[in-house]
C-alpha positions in Angstrom: -3.2 6.5 31.6 0.8 7.1 31.6 2.0 10.7 31.3 2.1 13.1 28.3 5.5 14.9 29.5 7.0 11.7 29.8 8.7 10.2 26.2 9.0 6.7 26.1 12.3 5.1 24.1 10.0 2.8 22.4 8.2 5.5 21.1 10.6 8.0 20.3 14.8 8.4 20.2 16.1 11.7 21.9 13.9 14.8 21.2 17.4 16.2 20.3 18.3 13.9 17.7 14.1 14.0 16.3 14.2 18.0 16.2 17.4 18.0 14.5 15.4 15.9 11.7 12.1 17.4 11.3 13.0 19.4 9.1 14.1 17.2 6.6 10.8 14.8 6.9 9.0 18.0 5.7 10.5 18.5 2.6 9.1 16.0 0.1 6.2 15.1 -0.1 4.5 11.5 1.1 2.1 10.2 -1.6 -0.2 7.6 -1.0 -2.3 5.3 -2.4 -5.4 7.6 -2.8 -3.5 10.9 -4.3 -2.0 7.9 -6.6 -5.9 7.0 -7.5 -7.1 10.1 -8.0 -4.5 12.2 -9.4 -4.2 9.4 -12.5 -7.6 9.0 -14.1 -10.4 11.5 -12.5 -11.6 13.8 -9.4 -14.8 11.9 -8.1 -17.7 14.3 -8.3 -18.5 15.6 -4.9 -22.0 14.2 -4.7 -21.1 11.1 -5.9 -20.9 9.1 -2.8 -24.3 10.3 -2.0 -25.4 9.4 -5.4 -24.6 5.3 -4.2 -21.1 6.2 -7.0 -19.6 2.6 -6.3 -15.8 2.7 -6.0 -13.2 0.5 -6.8 -10.6 2.1 -8.2 -8.1 2.5 -4.3 -8.0 -0.4 -2.9 -9.6 0.0 -0.3 -11.7 -2.3 1.5 -15.6 -1.5 1.5 -16.1 -3.9 4.3 -14.7 -1.1 6.5 -12.9 -1.7 10.4 -14.4 -5.1 12.4 -17.0 -4.4 14.9 -15.0 -4.5 17.6 -12.4 -1.8 15.7 -15.1 0.1 15.3 -15.8 0.0 19.2 -12.5 1.1 20.3 -11.8 3.7 18.4 -15.4 5.5 19.1 -15.0 4.9 22.8 -11.1 6.9 22.4 -13.1 9.6 20.9 -13.3 11.2 24.1 -9.3 11.3 25.2 -8.3 12.8 21.4 -6.7 15.9 23.7 -4.2 13.7 24.4 -1.4 12.3 22.6 -1.1 8.0 22.3 2.9 7.2 23.5 1.2 4.6 26.1 -1.4 3.6 23.0 1.3 3.2 20.8 4.1 1.5 22.9 1.4 -1.1 23.7 0.5 -1.5 19.7 4.1 -2.4 19.1 4.2 -4.7 22.1 1.2 -6.4 20.7 3.4 -6.8 17.2 6.5 -7.3 18.6 4.7 -10.6 20.3 2.8 -11.4 18.0 6.1 -11.5 15.9 8.5 -13.2 17.7 10.4 -9.7 17.3 11.9 -7.5 20.1 10.8 -4.3 20.7 13.2 -2.7 19.0 12.6 -4.2 16.0 9.3 -2.8 15.6 7.8 0.8 14.7 4.3 2.1 14.1 3.3 4.2 11.7 0.2 6.9 10.2 0.2 4.2 7.7 2.9 2.7 6.0 3.3 5.3 3.6 5.6 7.6 6.1 8.0 4.5 6.4 8.1 3.1 2.5 9.0 7.4 1.9 11.6 7.3 4.6 12.9 3.8 3.8 13.4 5.3 0.4 14.7 8.0 0.6 17.2 6.9 3.5 19.0 4.2 1.4 18.3 5.9 -2.5 20.4 8.8 -4.0 22.2 10.3 -6.8 24.4 7.9 -6.3 22.4 4.4 -5.4 19.1 3.7 -7.6 16.2 2.8 -6.3 15.0 -1.0 -8.2 11.2 -1.9 -8.7 8.9 -4.2 -10.6 7.6 -2.6 -13.9 4.0 -1.8 -13.2 4.8 -2.3 -9.8 3.3 0.3 -6.9 5.0 4.5 -7.9 4.6 6.0 -4.9 8.8 5.3 -4.0 9.5 6.0 -7.6 8.6 9.9 -6.3 10.2 9.2 -3.5 13.6 8.4 -5.2 13.5 11.3 -7.5 12.7 13.1 -4.0 16.6 12.4 -3.3 17.8 12.7 -7.2 18.3 8.7 -7.2 18.2 6.8 -10.6 14.8 5.1 -10.5 15.7 1.3 -12.7 12.0 -0.1 -13.9 11.9 -4.4 -14.3 9.3 -6.2 -16.3 7.7 -8.8 -14.1 8.2 -11.7 -15.8 5.7 -14.1 -17.6 4.5 -15.2 -13.9 3.7 -12.1 -13.5 6.3 -12.6 -10.0 9.5 -10.1 -9.8 12.1 -10.9 -11.2 14.8 -10.8 -8.9 17.7 -11.8 -11.2 17.3 -9.6 -13.8 16.3 -6.7 -10.7 20.0 -7.2 -9.4 21.6 -6.8 -13.3 19.9 -3.4 -13.3 20.7 -2.4 -10.5 24.7 -3.1 -9.5 24.8 0.2 -7.4 21.0 0.1 -5.6 20.1 1.6 -2.4 16.5 -0.1 -2.6 15.3 -3.3 -4.4 11.7 -2.9 -4.2 9.1 -5.3 -3.5 5.7 -5.8 -3.1 4.1 -8.8 -2.8 1.0 -9.8 -3.6 2.2 -6.8 -6.1 0.3 -4.0 -6.1 -1.1 -3.9 -8.9 -1.8 -7.5 -10.0 -2.3 -9.0 -7.1 0.0 -11.4 -7.8 2.8 -13.1 -5.9 6.8 -12.6 -5.5 8.0 -17.0 -3.6 10.3 -15.4 -1.1 12.7 -17.8 -2.4 13.0 -15.2 -4.9 13.3 -12.4 -2.3 16.0 -14.8 -0.4 17.9 -14.9 -3.9 17.6 -11.3 -3.7 18.6 -10.3 -0.3 22.0 -12.6 -0.2 22.7 -11.6 -3.5 22.5 -8.0 -3.5 25.1 -4.9 -3.8 26.7 -4.1 -0.1 24.8 -1.7 1.7 21.0 -1.8 -0.2 18.2 -3.5 1.1 15.9 -4.8 0.2 12.6 -3.5 0.9 9.7 -5.6 1.5 6.0 -4.5 1.3 3.3 -7.1 2.3 0.1 -4.2 3.2 -1.7 -7.3 0.9 0.0 -11.0 2.1 -3.7 -11.7 4.4 -6.0 -11.4 1.4 -3.2 -14.4 0.2 -1.3 -17.3 1.3 1.9 -16.2 0.5 4.6 -17.0 3.3 5.9 -13.6 4.9 9.4 -12.5 4.5 9.6 -11.9 8.4 12.2 -14.7 9.2 14.2 -12.1 6.9 14.0 -9.8 9.8 14.2 -12.1 13.0 17.7 -13.7 10.9 19.5 -10.2 10.9 19.0 -9.8 7.2 18.9 -5.8 5.7 15.7 -6.4 5.5 12.8 -3.9 6.2 9.5 -4.7 6.0 6.5 -2.8 5.6 3.0 -4.0 7.1 -1.0 -1.8 7.3 -4.0 -1.8 8.7 -5.5 -0.3 5.9 -6.1 -3.3 3.9 -7.8 -6.4 5.3 -9.0 -4.6 8.0 -10.4 -2.0 6.6 -8.9 0.5 8.7 -8.0 3.4 4.9 -9.1 6.4 7.2 -7.3 5.6 10.6 -4.2 5.4 9.5 -2.4 3.0 11.4 1.2 0.9 9.5 4.1 -1.3 11.2 7.6 -1.5 10.2 10.2 -3.8 11.4 14.0 -4.8 10.7 17.1 -4.4 12.3 17.1 -2.0 15.0 20.1 -0.3 13.0 18.2 0.2 10.1 14.8 1.6 11.2 17.1 4.0 13.5 18.4 5.3 10.5 14.8 6.0 8.8 13.6 7.8 12.0 16.4 9.8 11.7 15.3 11.0 8.4 11.9 11.3 9.2 11.2 12.0 12.4 8.9 10.6 14.9 4.5 11.9 14.6 2.2 11.7 17.4 -0.7 8.7 16.1 -4.5 8.7 16.1 -5.3 7.7 19.2 -8.6 6.1 17.5 -6.0 3.4 14.7 -4.3 2.6 17.7 -7.5 1.4 19.9 -9.0 0.7 16.5 -5.5 -1.6 15.4 -4.9 -3.4 18.7 -8.7 -4.7 19.3 -8.2 -6.0 15.5 -5.1 -7.6 16.7 -7.4 -9.6 19.0 -10.3 -11.0 17.2 -9.0 -13.8 15.9 -11.2 -14.6 13.2 -11.6 -11.2 11.4 -8.3 -12.4 9.3 -9.5 -15.4 8.2 -12.7 -14.1 7.7 -12.3 -11.0 5.8 -9.0 -13.8 3.3 -12.3 -15.4 2.6 -14.8 -13.2 1.2 -12.9 -11.4 -0.5 -11.4 -14.4 -2.5 -15.3 -15.6 -2.6 -16.5 -12.9 -4.7 -13.0 -12.6 -6.4 -13.3 -16.0 -7.8 -17.2 -15.0 -9.0 -15.9 -11.5 -10.7 -13.2 -14.2 -12.6 -15.5 -16.9 -13.7 -18.0 -14.2 -15.0 -14.1 -12.4 -17.0 -13.6 -16.2 -17.7 -18.0 -16.6 -19.6 -17.4 -13.5 -21.4 -13.5 -13.8 -23.0 -11.9 -10.8 -21.2 -8.5 -11.2 -20.0 -7.6 -10.6 -17.4 -4.6 -11.2 -14.8 -4.8 -13.5 -11.9 -4.9 -12.2 -8.7 -4.4 -13.7 -4.7 -5.3 -10.0 -3.4 -8.1 -7.5 -3.3 -6.7 -6.0 -6.6 -7.1 -7.4 -10.2 -5.5 -6.2 -13.6 -8.5 -6.0 -16.8 -7.9 -5.6 -20.5 -9.6 -3.7 -22.3 -8.3 -5.2 -25.1 -7.4 -0.8 -26.6 -7.1 2.1 -24.5 -8.3 2.1 -21.1 -8.7 6.0 -20.8 -11.5 5.6 -22.4 -13.3 2.6 -20.9 -12.1 4.0 -17.2 -14.5 7.5 -17.9 -17.2 5.4 -20.0 -17.5 3.0 -16.1 -17.4 6.4 -14.7 -20.3 7.6 -16.7 -22.1 5.0 -14.7 -21.5 6.3 -12.1 -18.7 3.2 -11.3 -15.4 5.0 -10.5 -12.4 2.5 -11.4 -9.0 2.3 -11.2 -5.5 3.5 -13.4 -3.4 3.2 -16.0 0.6 2.0 -15.5 2.0 3.4 -18.8 3.8 -0.2 -19.2 -0.3 -2.1 -19.8 -1.4 0.9 -21.4 -5.2 -1.4 -22.3 -5.4 -2.7 -18.3 -6.7 -0.4 -15.9 -6.7 -1.7 -11.9 -9.8 -3.1 -9.9 -10.6 -3.6 -7.2 -12.3 -6.2 -5.6 -16.0 -4.9 -3.6 -18.9 -6.4 -1.8 -20.8 -9.0 -4.4 -23.6 -6.0 -4.3 -21.1 -3.7 -5.9 -18.4 -6.4 -8.3 -22.0 -6.6 -10.0 -22.9 -4.0 -11.4 -20.1 -4.0 -12.3 -19.6 -7.1 -13.7 -23.1 -5.2 -16.3 -21.3 -2.0 -16.7 -18.5 -3.2 -17.6 -20.4 -5.5 -20.3 -22.1 -2.2 -21.3 -19.4 -0.5 -22.3 -16.8 -3.3 -23.9 -20.5 -4.1 -26.2 -20.1 -0.4 -27.1 -23.8 0.4 -25.7 -22.0 3.5 -23.5 -19.5 5.1 -24.4 -17.0 8.1 -22.9 -18.8 11.7 -24.5 -15.9 14.1 -24.2 -15.0 15.6 -21.8 -17.6 14.2 -19.6 -15.6 13.0 -17.0 -12.9 15.4 -15.8 -9.3 14.1 -15.6 -7.1 15.6 -13.9 -4.2 18.0 -15.9 -1.3 18.1 -13.7 1.5 15.9 -13.5 2.0 13.4 -11.0 6.2 14.4 -10.9 5.3 17.7 -10.0 2.8 16.5 -6.6 4.4 17.3 -3.5 1.9 17.1 -0.6 2.4 14.8 2.3 -0.4 12.9 3.1 
């Protein structure tokens, strides 16, 4: 076991530079998926899970960590009194070898929310705007607001991809172009060629921040090759989704060393949870985990889409573990009526007020979802006034570090 007093270069830059940056990193709240899921829709009753609630609202993986990851995390608990430098370095080395990168092109974090936030606050500013899709994942918008950057939201194309040409036209002053593919919330893809076009035609000094949190559910081509080529690309990955480790917190960011150093100088360094590191490393060694979970998700998603088609319900075809479902009316009432049946679905995006996002759960969970949705759409179940407590505060006012 490595000596805890050592500070490996792969884990931290110099102690002095990180100390100077730490106060800046703590100045603003980091917005996360569970925060958004809960604040926009409802408070989950405290006894919901014990009463058999179905939670398909936060893009969590109902399968949880794989068997090898659970065993590795449990075995590591006894060492929980130690920091994790040696495990951090081991995971960085494994990820770099898997992707054909140098160690200095990889960093690991407790999830991907921190590097997303820090990348936006590093490269966006009052003079450099933040450009994103609409609807799209909102966390980066809150980070941009924190540093006074203009947020530019560009509608998706008719095929639900990021409209990169429109994003370029809308952001001549951009500091950050954010691409989530598969997109959250639609689960739809933006092609590698479109992202490459964006990278080659963006304003000088800006970066393209590509979020591949959901890529393993799809057949999409990663932009890892653009990182290898030294482009102005920052790539985010997480173990929260297909690996089922949302509660354990482990993610990674890939980029040129100079870009990563700028992010670190803003956000500082945080010790990684040792259980997360152990579980992540074990997951990477399980060659069957990704293809098996991809197959399970695709099969259940396909069965749900077939049911929606048979019953005439409109939705956006997805290649991820979530999709957008059209209630054909303001979606808030449908969301509340589902919660009345102990089924908690996702939030609403202002650009699409009649849609709610549905996470793909287990097969039994989605069967119960179908029964409940049919009752809501037929009017057999409606939300009574005040039945489902809602958050009253505007998300723009939330400042929380998760």
